C-alpha positions as CSV (number, residue, x, y, z in Angstrom):
1,X,34.6,-28.3,-52.3
2,X,31.9,-27.1,-54.7
3,X,28.3,-28.3,-55.0
4,X,29.1,-30.6,-58.0
5,X,32.0,-32.2,-56.2
6,X,29.9,-32.7,-53.1
7,X,27.2,-34.4,-55.2
8,X,29.8,-36.6,-57.0
9,X,31.3,-37.7,-53.6
10,X,27.8,-38.3,-52.2
11,X,27.0,-40.7,-55.2
12,X,30.4,-42.3,-55.0
13,X,29.8,-43.2,-51.3
14,X,26.2,-44.3,-52.0
15,X,24.9,-42.0,-49.3
16,X,21.3,-41.9,-48.3
17,X,21.2,-39.0,-45.9
18,X,23.5,-36.9,-43.7
19,X,22.3,-35.9,-40.2
20,X,23.5,-33.0,-38.1
21,X,22.7,-33.2,-34.4
22,X,23.1,-29.8,-32.8
23,X,22.5,-27.9,-29.5
24,X,22.7,-24.1,-29.6
25,X,22.0,-21.3,-27.2
26,X,23.8,-19.0,-24.7
27,X,24.9,-16.7,-27.6
28,X,26.8,-19.3,-29.5
29,X,26.5,-22.4,-31.5
30,X,27.1,-25.3,-29.2
31,X,27.6,-29.0,-30.0
32,X,27.5,-30.1,-33.6
33,X,27.9,-33.7,-34.7
34,X,27.6,-35.0,-38.3
35,X,26.7,-38.5,-39.3
36,X,26.8,-39.8,-42.8
37,X,24.6,-42.8,-43.7
38,X,24.8,-44.9,-46.9
39,X,22.0,-46.8,-48.6
40,X,22.5,-49.8,-46.3
41,X,22.1,-47.5,-43.3
42,X,25.8,-47.9,-42.3
43,X,27.7,-44.8,-41.2
44,X,30.4,-43.5,-43.4
45,X,33.4,-41.2,-42.6
46,X,34.3,-38.5,-45.0
47,X,35.9,-35.3,-43.6
48,X,35.7,-33.4,-46.9
49,X,31.9,-33.8,-47.0
50,X,31.5,-32.9,-43.4
51,X,33.6,-29.7,-44.0
52,X,31.3,-28.9,-47.0
53,X,28.1,-29.3,-45.0
54,X,29.6,-27.6,-42.0
55,X,29.6,-24.4,-44.1
56,X,26.6,-24.9,-46.3
57,X,24.1,-25.7,-43.5
58,X,24.2,-22.2,-42.3
59,X,23.3,-20.9,-45.7
60,X,20.2,-23.1,-45.8
61,X,19.0,-23.3,-42.2
62,X,18.3,-20.7,-39.6
63,X,19.6,-21.4,-36.1
64,X,18.4,-19.3,-33.2
65,X,21.5,-19.0,-31.0
66,X,21.1,-15.7,-29.1
67,X,19.5,-15.8,-25.7
68,X,17.4,-12.8,-24.7
69,X,16.4,-13.7,-21.2
70,X,13.3,-15.4,-22.6
71,X,14.4,-17.5,-25.5
72,X,17.2,-19.9,-24.3
73,X,18.2,-21.8,-27.4
74,X,17.3,-24.9,-29.3
75,X,18.4,-28.5,-29.9
76,X,17.6,-30.9,-32.6
77,X,18.7,-32.3,-36.0
78,X,19.1,-31.2,-39.6
79,X,18.7,-33.9,-42.2
80,X,20.4,-33.4,-45.6
81,X,19.2,-35.4,-48.6
82,X,20.0,-35.4,-52.3
83,X,17.1,-34.3,-54.5
84,X,17.5,-36.6,-57.4
85,X,15.6,-34.7,-60.0
86,X,17.2,-31.3,-59.1
87,X,20.6,-32.7,-58.4
88,X,20.8,-30.5,-55.3
89,X,20.7,-31.0,-51.5
90,X,17.7,-30.3,-49.3
91,X,18.0,-29.4,-45.7
92,X,15.3,-30.2,-43.1
93,X,15.5,-29.0,-39.5
94,X,13.5,-30.6,-36.6
95,X,14.2,-29.0,-33.3
96,X,12.8,-28.1,-29.9
97,X,13.2,-24.5,-28.6
98,X,13.7,-23.7,-24.9
99,X,12.1,-20.7,-23.3
100,X,12.2,-19.3,-19.8
101,X,8.9,-17.9,-18.6
102,X,8.0,-16.2,-15.3
103,X,4.9,-16.4,-13.2
104,X,3.8,-14.1,-10.3
105,X,2.0,-15.5,-7.3
106,X,0.8,-14.3,-3.9
107,X,2.9,-15.4,-1.0
108,X,1.1,-15.1,2.4
109,X,3.2,-15.3,5.6
110,X,1.6,-15.6,9.0
111,X,3.4,-13.6,11.8
112,X,2.9,-13.2,15.5
113,X,1.5,-10.0,17.0
114,X,4.9,-8.8,18.1
115,X,6.4,-9.5,14.6
116,X,3.5,-7.7,12.9
117,X,3.9,-4.7,15.3
118,X,7.6,-4.5,14.4
119,X,6.9,-4.6,10.6
120,X,4.1,-2.0,10.9
121,X,6.2,0.4,13.0
122,X,9.6,0.1,11.3
123,X,9.5,-1.8,8.0
124,X,8.6,-0.2,4.6
125,X,9.6,-3.1,2.2
126,X,10.8,-6.6,2.3
127,X,12.4,-8.5,-0.6
128,X,14.9,-11.3,-1.4
129,X,15.9,-14.0,-3.8
130,X,16.5,-17.7,-3.7
131,X,20.2,-17.4,-2.8
132,X,20.3,-14.5,-0.4
133,X,19.0,-13.4,3.0
134,X,15.7,-11.6,3.4
135,X,16.3,-7.8,3.0
136,X,14.4,-5.3,5.2
137,X,14.0,-1.7,4.1
138,X,13.1,0.5,7.1
139,X,10.5,3.3,7.1
140,X,12.4,5.4,9.6
141,X,15.6,5.6,11.6
142,X,15.7,3.8,14.9
143,X,18.0,2.0,17.3
144,X,17.8,-1.8,16.8
145,X,17.6,-3.6,20.1
146,X,18.4,-7.3,20.7
147,X,14.7,-8.0,20.9
148,X,14.1,-6.4,17.5
149,X,17.0,-8.4,16.0
150,X,15.3,-11.6,17.2
151,X,12.0,-10.4,15.7
152,X,13.6,-9.6,12.4
153,X,15.4,-12.9,12.3
154,X,12.2,-14.8,13.0
155,X,10.3,-12.9,10.3
156,X,13.1,-13.4,7.8
157,X,13.2,-17.2,8.5
158,X,9.4,-17.5,8.1
159,X,9.5,-15.6,4.8
160,X,12.5,-17.6,3.5
161,X,11.0,-20.9,4.4
162,X,7.6,-20.1,2.9
163,X,9.2,-18.9,-0.3
164,X,11.5,-21.9,-0.6
165,X,8.6,-24.4,-0.1
166,X,6.3,-22.6,-2.5
167,X,5.4,-24.1,-5.8
168,X,3.2,-22.2,-8.3
169,X,0.2,-24.0,-9.8
170,X,-0.7,-24.6,-13.5
171,X,2.8,-24.5,-14.9
172,X,3.4,-26.2,-18.2
173,X,7.2,-26.8,-17.8
174,X,10.0,-27.4,-15.5
175,X,10.3,-25.1,-12.5
176,X,13.6,-23.4,-11.9
177,X,15.3,-23.1,-8.5
178,X,15.5,-19.4,-9.0
179,X,12.9,-17.1,-7.6
180,X,12.5,-13.6,-6.2
181,X,9.9,-12.1,-3.8
182,X,9.0,-8.7,-2.5
183,X,6.3,-6.8,-0.8
184,X,4.6,-3.7,-2.4
185,X,6.1,-0.3,-1.6
186,X,4.4,-0.5,1.7
187,X,4.1,-3.9,3.4
188,X,0.5,-5.1,3.2
189,X,-0.8,-6.3,6.5
190,X,-4.1,-8.2,6.8
191,X,-5.2,-10.0,9.9
192,X,-2.1,-11.8,11.1
193,X,-0.3,-12.0,7.8
194,X,1.8,-10.0,5.4
195,X,1.6,-10.4,1.6
196,X,4.4,-10.6,-0.9
197,X,4.6,-11.3,-4.6
198,X,6.9,-14.3,-5.5
199,X,8.2,-14.6,-9.1
200,X,9.2,-18.1,-10.2
201,X,11.0,-19.0,-13.4
202,X,10.2,-22.1,-15.4
203,X,11.2,-23.6,-18.7
204,X,9.0,-24.6,-21.6
205,X,9.7,-26.2,-25.0
206,X,8.1,-25.8,-28.3
207,X,8.7,-27.8,-31.5
208,X,9.7,-26.4,-34.8
209,X,10.3,-27.7,-38.3
210,X,12.1,-25.8,-41.0
């Protein structure tokens, strides 16, 4: 179908507007749904016009479909209207874009004297994520005794619980379940605590018109 044919069909059906509702992201165009409205605001079905706009909309509107670890996609509508004087179609996009941001915070974990002594003597680095056990990197070779295993398990449980219960402040968006945490290259010990950096992910939205 060519432009003139599409315009003729539009006038024949007494259309007022055509609206595309879309959701794109994850490296592909997702859901697309077309609705045709006539001058009495009733919906009209016309497969040929839908096929026409299905192709033409990508020539007139930019869709940001590729995720890059920061930009996650967008969802919204495109309104198509007939410009009477120009005898051509106009395309207007109204959408919200989703972004994933990250924020670093200090995570302070209080340990017993025995736990601190174990970390100071044998541990160089501690790290982990939301869905895995706490990882210990050792500063030297040694034979792990049953008492050391208990100490390490106790430290790991305290770190995991502290991280899972932590919520960063001043976030303008929805917090994600996903987070990571780690100490510096050498575990920082102060008083009866160790310090880690926890990185939380959260989602924000911005509006856009095109």
